N, C-alpha and C positions, 0 to 999 in steps of 0.2 A: 562486375558491379554488384551482383547479388550477394557476394561475400561481404561487401561493405554495407549493404542494406541490412543484412542480418546482424552484423556487428553493431550498427547504429540502433537496431531494435532491442538489443540487450536480451537475447533469448533466455538466459538463465533467470533474470528477474521476471520475465514474462511468464515462464513456466511455473515458478514458485507462486507468483501472485494469482495467476489464473486458476490454480488449484483451489483457491478459496471460493470460486463459484460453485463447484459441486459440494464443497464443504458447507456453504450456506444453505444449499438445497437439502443436503442430508440432515442438517439440524432442523430445518423447517418440516421436513417429511418424517422426522424421527426415525430415519432408516427404512421407511416403507416405500421403496422405489417401485415404479411401474415402467413398462417399456416406453410409454409416452413421456414420462418425466425424464427418463434417461436421454431420449432424443432431444427434448427441449433444452436440457442442461448442456448437452454436448454442443448444440448450436450456439447457445449463449456464452459458453466458455470460449469458443472460437471467436465470437464477437468481441469479448473482452481482450483476447490476445491481439487482435487487430487494433483495437482501441489503444492498448498500451504501447504497441509498436509505434503507432502514430505519435503518441505523446512523447516517447523517448526520442524519436527523430526530431520533433519540434524543439525538444530541450537541447539537443546537441547543436541544432542550428542557432538557437539563441545564445549558447555558450561558446560559440566558435572562437571569439577573440580571447576569452579566458583560457580555452583549451590549447590555443597556440603556444601559450607559456607553460601551463600546468600539465597538459596531456597532448603533446604534439604528435603522438603516435596514433591518435584517433582518426577515423576516416576523413572527416571534414578538414581539420587543420593540416593534415598531411597531404591534402589535395588528391586523395584516392577516389573521391566522389565530390561533385560540385554541390553548392548550396541549392541550385536550381533543380538538380536531379533528386536530391534528398527531399526537397519540399514537395516535389511531384509524388514521390512514394508515400510521404506522410499523408497527403490528401487522398491518395488511392486507398490506403489502409483505413482512413477515417470513413470513407464511403463504404468500404466492405463491411466495416463494423456496423454502420447504420443499416445497411441492407439486411444483415444477419439479425439485428435487433428487431427489425420489422417483419421477420418471418412468422412470428406468432406473438405479437406484442400484447402486453397488459398495460394498463394505465401507469402502474407503479414502475414497471420496467422502463417505459418511455420517460417517466419523470426522473428516475435515477440516472439514466443514460444522458439525458439533457443537462442535468445539474453537473454531472461529472464532466461533460463536454465543455461547459462554461468554465468550470474550475481549471481544466486542462489548458484551454485556450488563454485564459487570463493569467495563468501562471507564467507562460513564456512570451505572450504577446499582449498588446493593448496595455492594460495597467501594469503587467509584469509583476504579479504579486510576490514572485520569488525574491525580488529586490527588497521587500519589506520584512524579511526575517520571519518572525513568528506568524504573520499572516500567511506567508507562503507555506510554512510548516503545517499550519492548520489546513490549508487547501489540499496539500498532498495527503495528509492523514485522513481527511474526509473521503478522498478518493479511494484510499486503501480500505477503509471501513465499508464504503459503499459497495465494493465488489462482493463482499459476503451478503449484503442485503440484496444485491442484484440476483445472486443465486437463489435466494428465498423467493424473490419476486418472480423469477422465471417459472416457478411451479405454483404461483398464485398464493403464496403464504408469507408475504412480507412481514406481517406483524406477529409472527411466531416469537414468543419471548426469547428462546435460546438463540435465534438468529440475531435478534436485536442486541442481546448481551455480547455475542461474539463480535458484532460490528463495533460495539463500544470498546471491547478489549483491544481490537486491532487499531482503533483510532488513538486511544491513549498511549499504547505501546509504541506505535509508529511516530506519534508526536514527540515522544521522548527521544526516539532514535534520530529523528530529523534535527533536533536541537543538539544532540551529541555530535552528529556529523558536522553541524555548523561550527562546533568547538574545534573539531579535528581540522576543518578546512579554513579556519579564520584568517590565516596569513595569505591564502590565495583567493579569498572571496572578495575580489575587487568589484566595486559598484553595487554592493549589497549592504543592507543595514540589519545584520543578523542580531539575534538576542545576545550572543556572547560579546558582540561589539558594543551593544548598548549597556549591558549590566556587568560585563566581565565574565571570564571563564568560570570562576568559582561559583558565582550565583547562577549562571546558566546551567552548569552541571547539577546544581542543587534543584533547579526548576525541573530539569529532565527527570531527576529521581522522584520528585513529587508526582509527575505524570505516570511514572512506573507504579507508584503506590496506588494511584487512581485506577490503573488497569487491573491491579490485583483486587481492589475493592469490587470492581465490576465482575471479575472472575468469581468472586465469592458469592455474589448476590443470587445467582440461580441455584446455588446449593443451600442457601438460607431461606429464600422465598419460594423455591420451586422453579421449575419442575424436577430439578435434581435433588439429591439428598446429601447431607453433610458427610456421610461416610464415603461418598464418591469423590470427595476432595483428594483422596489418596491418589487418584489418577493424575491430579494436578501437582503432585509433590515435586517432580523434576522442574516444571516451569516456575513454580513458586520459589524454590530454592535458587534457581538461576537468576531470577529477577530481583529477589531480595538481596542477593550477594553483590549486586552492581555497585553498591556504595563504595566497595573497595577500589575497583579500577577507576571509578569516577573521581574519588579522592586523590588517587595517584596521578590523574591526568591521562590515563590510558584510554583515550577516546575510541580508538579503533577496536580495541578489545571489547569495550563497553557496548558500542553500537552493534557489533556482531552478536554479542550475547543477548541483546534486546531482541534482535530478529529471531534468534534460535528459541529464546524463551517464549516469544509470541507464537511461533509455529508449534512448539510443544504444547502450549496451553490450548490452542485451537484443535490440534489433533486429539488431545485428551478429551475434549468435549465430544468429538466424534465417537471416540471409544465409549464414553459414558452413555450415549444414546443408543449404542449398538449392542451393548451387552445386557 
């Protein structure tokens, strides 16, 4: 059963996303770590890992009917684990995340965790915002950006400009990626009213590219307004090139290629920020 639970949790996505907790802390601390901050961030990174595992399991429970057709090999539609068992693990992981968050809480930590919890719950249950296309895309992207801010809040430095800029970059880049993924999945997205369904694939891809450009604007701001310098934009060259060149695959309808490049470009941009404050 544990193999199925791990598969439901999507460990690859968890590891990549949870790395942004120490990233947010590093930007807030400007690279000046202490033994206490390392411990705090380690605890809160584990907290986020459990939180995301719970969210991914809830998502698979909600999508079980769609996955019976689109992804029958997944643990739930293949009956390798029951919905009741999966739900139990999702709630256990949620509780573990809450306990870890409360080990050394700050007001901003609790606020971010609570808002993210509401966004996660309402995405798959209750109002099920994922059915409303762009609203669900925004909810997911807010959660992605909030992980960086959570890392900054863990060391008591939420309002550090670089951490806020990084959260904004992650939000806009991920929002673009979510829209592109909706373009990719349009034929199998039953019961959802996604942006491509509303305005068509061409306009949805164009909207996604606009959000990419907004992410690039936010990426530029700390180099123009400070605390970074314009010459440090050289560190961002790979990310800028990758994101700017997305108009090609988007125009050709290569949605999978485009959404993978968005994720890579976002990661390169965030890692470059880490380098910029470290050298």
